C-alpha positions in Angstrom: -20.6 -0.8 -21.0 -18.8 1.8 -19.0 -16.4 3.5 -21.4 -13.2 4.7 -19.9 -11.5 5.9 -23.1 -13.2 7.4 -26.2 -11.2 8.5 -29.2 -13.2 10.4 -31.8 -12.2 11.3 -35.3 -8.6 11.8 -34.3 -6.0 13.0 -36.8 -2.4 13.2 -35.7 1.2 12.9 -36.9 4.6 14.4 -36.9 5.0 18.0 -38.1 4.0 17.9 -41.7 3.7 14.1 -41.8 0.1 13.0 -41.2 -0.2 9.5 -39.7 -3.6 8.9 -38.1 -6.6 9.6 -40.3 -9.9 10.2 -38.5 -9.5 7.3 -36.0 -12.5 6.3 -33.8 -12.2 3.7 -31.0 -13.3 3.2 -27.5 -12.2 1.1 -24.5 -14.6 -0.2 -21.9 -13.6 -0.3 -18.2 -12.0 -3.6 -17.4 -11.5 -4.6 -21.0 -8.4 -5.7 -22.9 -8.5 -4.0 -26.3 -5.9 -4.7 -29.0 -4.9 -2.5 -31.9 -3.0 -4.6 -34.4 -1.4 -3.9 -37.7 1.9 -4.0 -39.6 4.9 -2.0 -38.8 4.3 1.7 -39.7 0.5 1.4 -39.5 0.3 4.1 -36.8 -0.1 2.0 -33.7 2.6 3.8 -31.6 1.4 7.2 -32.9 -2.0 6.4 -31.6 -0.7 5.7 -28.1 1.5 8.7 -28.1 -1.4 10.9 -29.1 -3.7 9.5 -26.4 -0.9 10.0 -23.8 -0.3 13.6 -24.8 3.2 13.1 -26.3 1.8 14.1 -29.7 -0.7 16.9 -30.1 -3.7 15.8 -32.1 -4.5 17.9 -35.2 -8.2 17.4 -35.0 -10.7 15.2 -33.2 -11.2 14.6 -29.4 -10.1 12.2 -26.7 -12.0 11.6 -23.5 -10.8 9.7 -20.5 -13.1 9.0 -17.6 -15.6 11.4 -19.2 -13.1 14.3 -19.2 -11.7 15.9 -22.4 -7.9 15.2 -22.4 -7.3 16.3 -26.0 -4.9 19.0 -24.9 -3.5 17.4 -21.8 0.3 17.4 -21.6 2.0 14.0 -21.3 3.3 14.8 -17.8 -0.2 15.0 -16.5 -1.4 11.7 -17.9 -0.2 9.5 -15.1 -1.9 11.8 -12.6 -5.3 10.9 -14.0 -4.6 7.2 -14.3 -3.3 6.9 -17.9 0.0 5.1 -18.0 2.0 3.9 -20.9 4.7 1.2 -21.2 6.7 2.3 -24.3 8.2 0.0 -26.9 11.2 -1.8 -25.4 10.3 -0.7 -21.8 12.9 2.0 -21.8 14.2 1.3 -18.4 17.1 3.2 -16.9 19.9 0.6 -17.4 22.4 2.0 -15.0 19.9 2.2 -12.2 18.7 -0.8 -10.1 15.4 -2.6 -10.6 14.2 -1.1 -7.3 15.2 2.4 -8.4 13.4 2.0 -11.7 10.3 0.8 -9.9 10.4 3.8 -7.5 10.5 6.1 -10.4 7.1 4.8 -11.5 5.5 6.4 -8.5 5.5 9.7 -10.4 2.6 11.6 -9.0 1.7 12.6 -5.4 -0.9 9.9 -4.8 1.4 7.2 -6.0 4.3 8.5 -3.9 2.1 8.5 -0.8 1.4 4.8 -1.3 4.8 3.8 -2.7 5.7 1.4 0.1 2.4 -0.6 -0.1 2.5 -0.6 -3.9 6.1 -1.7 -4.0 5.3 -4.7 -1.8 2.3 -5.6 -4.0 4.4 -5.3 -7.2 7.2 -7.5 -5.7 4.6 -10.1 -4.7 3.1 -10.1 -8.2 6.5 -10.1 -10.0 8.7 -12.3 -7.6 11.5 -12.4 -10.1 11.9 -8.6 -9.6 12.0 -9.0 -5.8 15.0 -11.4 -6.4 16.6 -8.9 -8.8 15.8 -5.7 -6.9 19.4 -4.7 -6.4 20.5 -5.6 -9.9 21.1 -3.1 -12.6 18.2 -3.0 -14.9 20.5 -3.2 -17.9 21.6 -6.7 -16.9 18.1 -8.2 -16.9 17.0 -10.6 -19.6 14.6 -9.3 -22.3 11.6 -10.9 -20.5 12.6 -9.6 -17.1 13.0 -6.1 -18.6 9.5 -6.2 -19.9 8.2 -7.3 -16.6 10.1 -4.6 -14.9 8.6 -2.0 -17.3 5.1 -3.2 -16.6 5.7 -3.3 -12.9 7.1 0.3 -13.0 3.9 1.3 -14.8 1.8 -0.3 -12.0 3.7 1.8 -9.4 1.8 4.8 -11.0 -1.5 3.2 -10.0 -3.0 3.2 -13.6 -6.6 2.9 -14.4 -5.8 2.4 -18.1 -2.5 0.7 -19.0 -1.2 1.3 -22.6 1.3 -1.3 -23.8 3.3 -0.7 -26.9 4.6 -3.9 -28.6 5.3 -5.8 -25.3 6.3 -8.9 -27.3 9.0 -7.2 -29.3 12.3 -9.1 -29.2 11.1 -11.7 -26.7 11.3 -15.5 -27.1 7.9 -17.1 -27.6 7.8 -18.6 -24.1 8.5 -15.2 -22.6 5.8 -13.6 -24.8 3.3 -16.1 -23.4 4.4 -15.4 -19.9 4.2 -11.6 -20.2 0.7 -11.8 -21.8 -0.5 -14.1 -19.0 0.8 -11.7 -16.4 -1.1 -8.8 -18.1 -4.3 -10.9 -18.2 -3.8 -11.7 -14.5 -3.4 -7.9 -13.7 -6.7 -7.2 -15.4 -8.5 -10.1 -13.6 -7.1 -9.2 -10.1 -6.7 -5.5 -10.2 -9.6 -4.3 -12.3 -7.1 -2.8 -14.7 -8.0 -1.8 -18.3 -5.5 -2.4 -21.1 -5.0 -0.9 -24.5 -2.5 -3.1 -26.3 -0.8 -2.3 -29.7 1.0 -5.2 -31.3 2.5 -6.6 -34.5 2.0 -10.1 -33.1 -1.6 -10.3 -34.4 -2.5 -13.8 -33.3 -1.4 -13.4 -29.6 -2.9 -9.9 -29.4 -6.3 -11.0 -30.7 -6.3 -14.2 -28.6 -6.0 -12.2 -25.3 -8.4 -9.3 -26.0 -12.1 -8.9 -25.7 -12.2 -6.6 -28.7 -9.7 -5.6 -31.4 -9.1 -3.1 -34.1 -7.1 -3.5 -37.4 -5.1 -0.4 -38.2 -3.6 0.1 -41.6 -1.9 3.3 -43.0 -3.4 5.3 -40.1 -7.0 4.2 -40.7 -9.1 1.6 -38.8 -10.2 -1.0 -41.3 -12.0 -3.5 -39.1 -13.2 -4.0 -35.6 -14.8 -6.9 -33.7 -14.2 -9.3 -30.9 -10.8 -11.0 -30.8 -12.4 -14.3 -31.9 -14.2 -12.7 -34.8 -11.1 -11.0 -36.1 -9.1 -14.2 -35.8 -11.6 -16.0 -38.0 -11.8 -13.2 -40.5 -10.3 -14.4 -43.9 -8.8 -11.0 -44.7 -7.1 -10.8 -41.3 -5.8 -14.3 -41.7 -4.5 -13.7 -45.1 -2.9 -10.3 -44.5 -1.5 -10.7 -41.0 -1.2 -14.4 -40.1 0.1 -15.9 -43.4 -2.9 -18.2 -43.8 
């Protein structure tokens, strides 16, 4: 398997508060990999550290074979590493179109903005219909689609999704996850997903990791983890 992301023995946290404790994981090119766990397990901290928003205290991170352990966050998109933060964090008083255009952050994406915008609008037709609408007036599901579409404008190789199901109705959760799987299948995208919705996250991934109190407890295929009695008992109420 061609590994696009390799996280080795990473420790990270906030000032004097340690969160991640010697975390090891890898993501293969074209995979959907889920990291699941309870609230406060360290899932968002993991994505922020990979993306350069938090400086790791020890360990190493490689992306496409290059060490990005000290790479600042504003350079992440330039190398194909794009994150959709929890809640999407759209600019509510800007239009859908303006939010999408902001996703073309780096020079290569700006040069191909027109073609990428047309492609994104075809993939997310609801956004084409809402292009002149203020982003703050979108429904929860539409906002999440817009956030993913904005990330796609940055031409990512690896898309990191932080709790995309948060606050969405079950029918919209299914729709968003189906769109993500379609992006992987049609665009050759790689996805690292962190989620509290353990069942949905493990159903859609090739491999998963269980994160608890900053440590990885288990790993395996999505199907293996779904059948694991400890996972069922601790995270699915079975």
